[in-house]
N, C-alpha and C positions, 0 to 999 in steps of 0.2 A: 372532506377526506384528506388524509395526510399521505405523504410519499411512503411507500412500503418499506424502504430500508431505513433503519434508525441507528444501526451500529454494525460494525464489522470487526472481525478478529482475523489476523493473519498469523497462522501458527508457524513457529520457527524452531529450529534445532539449536542454533547458536545465537543467543540474544544479542551479544555484543557485535557480532558480524552483521546481523540483520539491522540493528540500530544504526551502524555505520553506513550501510547501504541506503536506507530510507532517508537519513539525515543528509547524505551527500547528494542524492538524486533530487529531493524536494526542497533542499535548503531550509530545513525546519529542525527544531529540537524536540525530541520525544521525551516525555516526562513519566516517571514511575507512577503507577496507579495502585493504590491500596497496599496491603501487606500480604505478600504471597504465602506467608506462614499461616494466615487465617483462611485463605481460600484455595490453596494448592496450585495457584497459577501465577506466574510472573507476567506482568503486563507493563508495556510502555505505550502511553497514549499519544496520538497525533494531536497537534494544536487544533482547537475547535472553538466555536462560538454558538451558543444556543439560539442566538437571534438570527443567524445566517442560514441560508438554504443548504441542504445536503446533510449527510450523515457523517459522524466521526467514528473513530474506532481505535484499535490498538494492535500492536504486536503482542503475541501471547506465547508463552512457553509452559507446557504442562506435561508431566509424565504420562506416557501412553498415547500422546497425540503427536504424530510426526508431521513435519513440514513437507510441502511439495506433493505432487500427484493427486491433488484434490480437484473437484469439478466446479469450484466456485471461482468466479472472476470478479475482482474488485476493480472498479475504474476510478482513477484519481482525476479530479478536475485540474486543468492546466491552462495558462494563457495561450501557449503554443506548445503542444505536446512534443514537438521536435526538440525543444530546450531540455526538458527532463530526459527524453530519450538519449540525448547526446552525453548525459552523465552516467548512464547505466553501466557500460562496460568498465569504466574507471572505478566504479563503486563495487565491482565484483559480480555484476549480473550480466545478462546478454539480451540483445535485441532479437526477438522472435519474428516480428513483422514490423518493418519501419513504418513511419507515419503514412497513412493513406486516408483518402476521403471516404466518408460515409454519407455523401450527398448533403442534403439540407440539414443534417444532424451534426455536421462538423467533420472532425478528423480524429483518428485514434492511432496509437502505437501499441503493440503488444510486446511486453518484455518479461523476462524472468528475473526474479530477485536473487539475492545471494544464497537463498535457501532452496531454490528450485520452484518457488511459487510463481505462477504466471499472474501478472497484473496488467491492467489496461491503463493507458494514459489518454485522456479525452480533452479536446479543445474545439472551439468553434472556428478556429482558423487553421 
């Protein structure tokens, strides 16, 4: 049996603003995926490896799909979620719930990105 999540998309209203937020918080470079003229959606993918544990995904912008206010929470793996949490405000987001313990399952922080989407940060420490 495989893990149930294989991909995620975080819908945004302003792709450049969202790109700047995620690149600043996670210290990664997002790359364009496909040709939006062919599929009607602009996407920037997170770095990924098919051999490693976990799902990858992308920021997505598509007419008729607004950012924020959704009921999906994506959790990003971190060495120490306090590190990424410390970058959120400067990148245009806000900290909703600072780092806290979830017992034997590690720690999480809940933040809002530059587009109003809530995301989780998870670490084992």
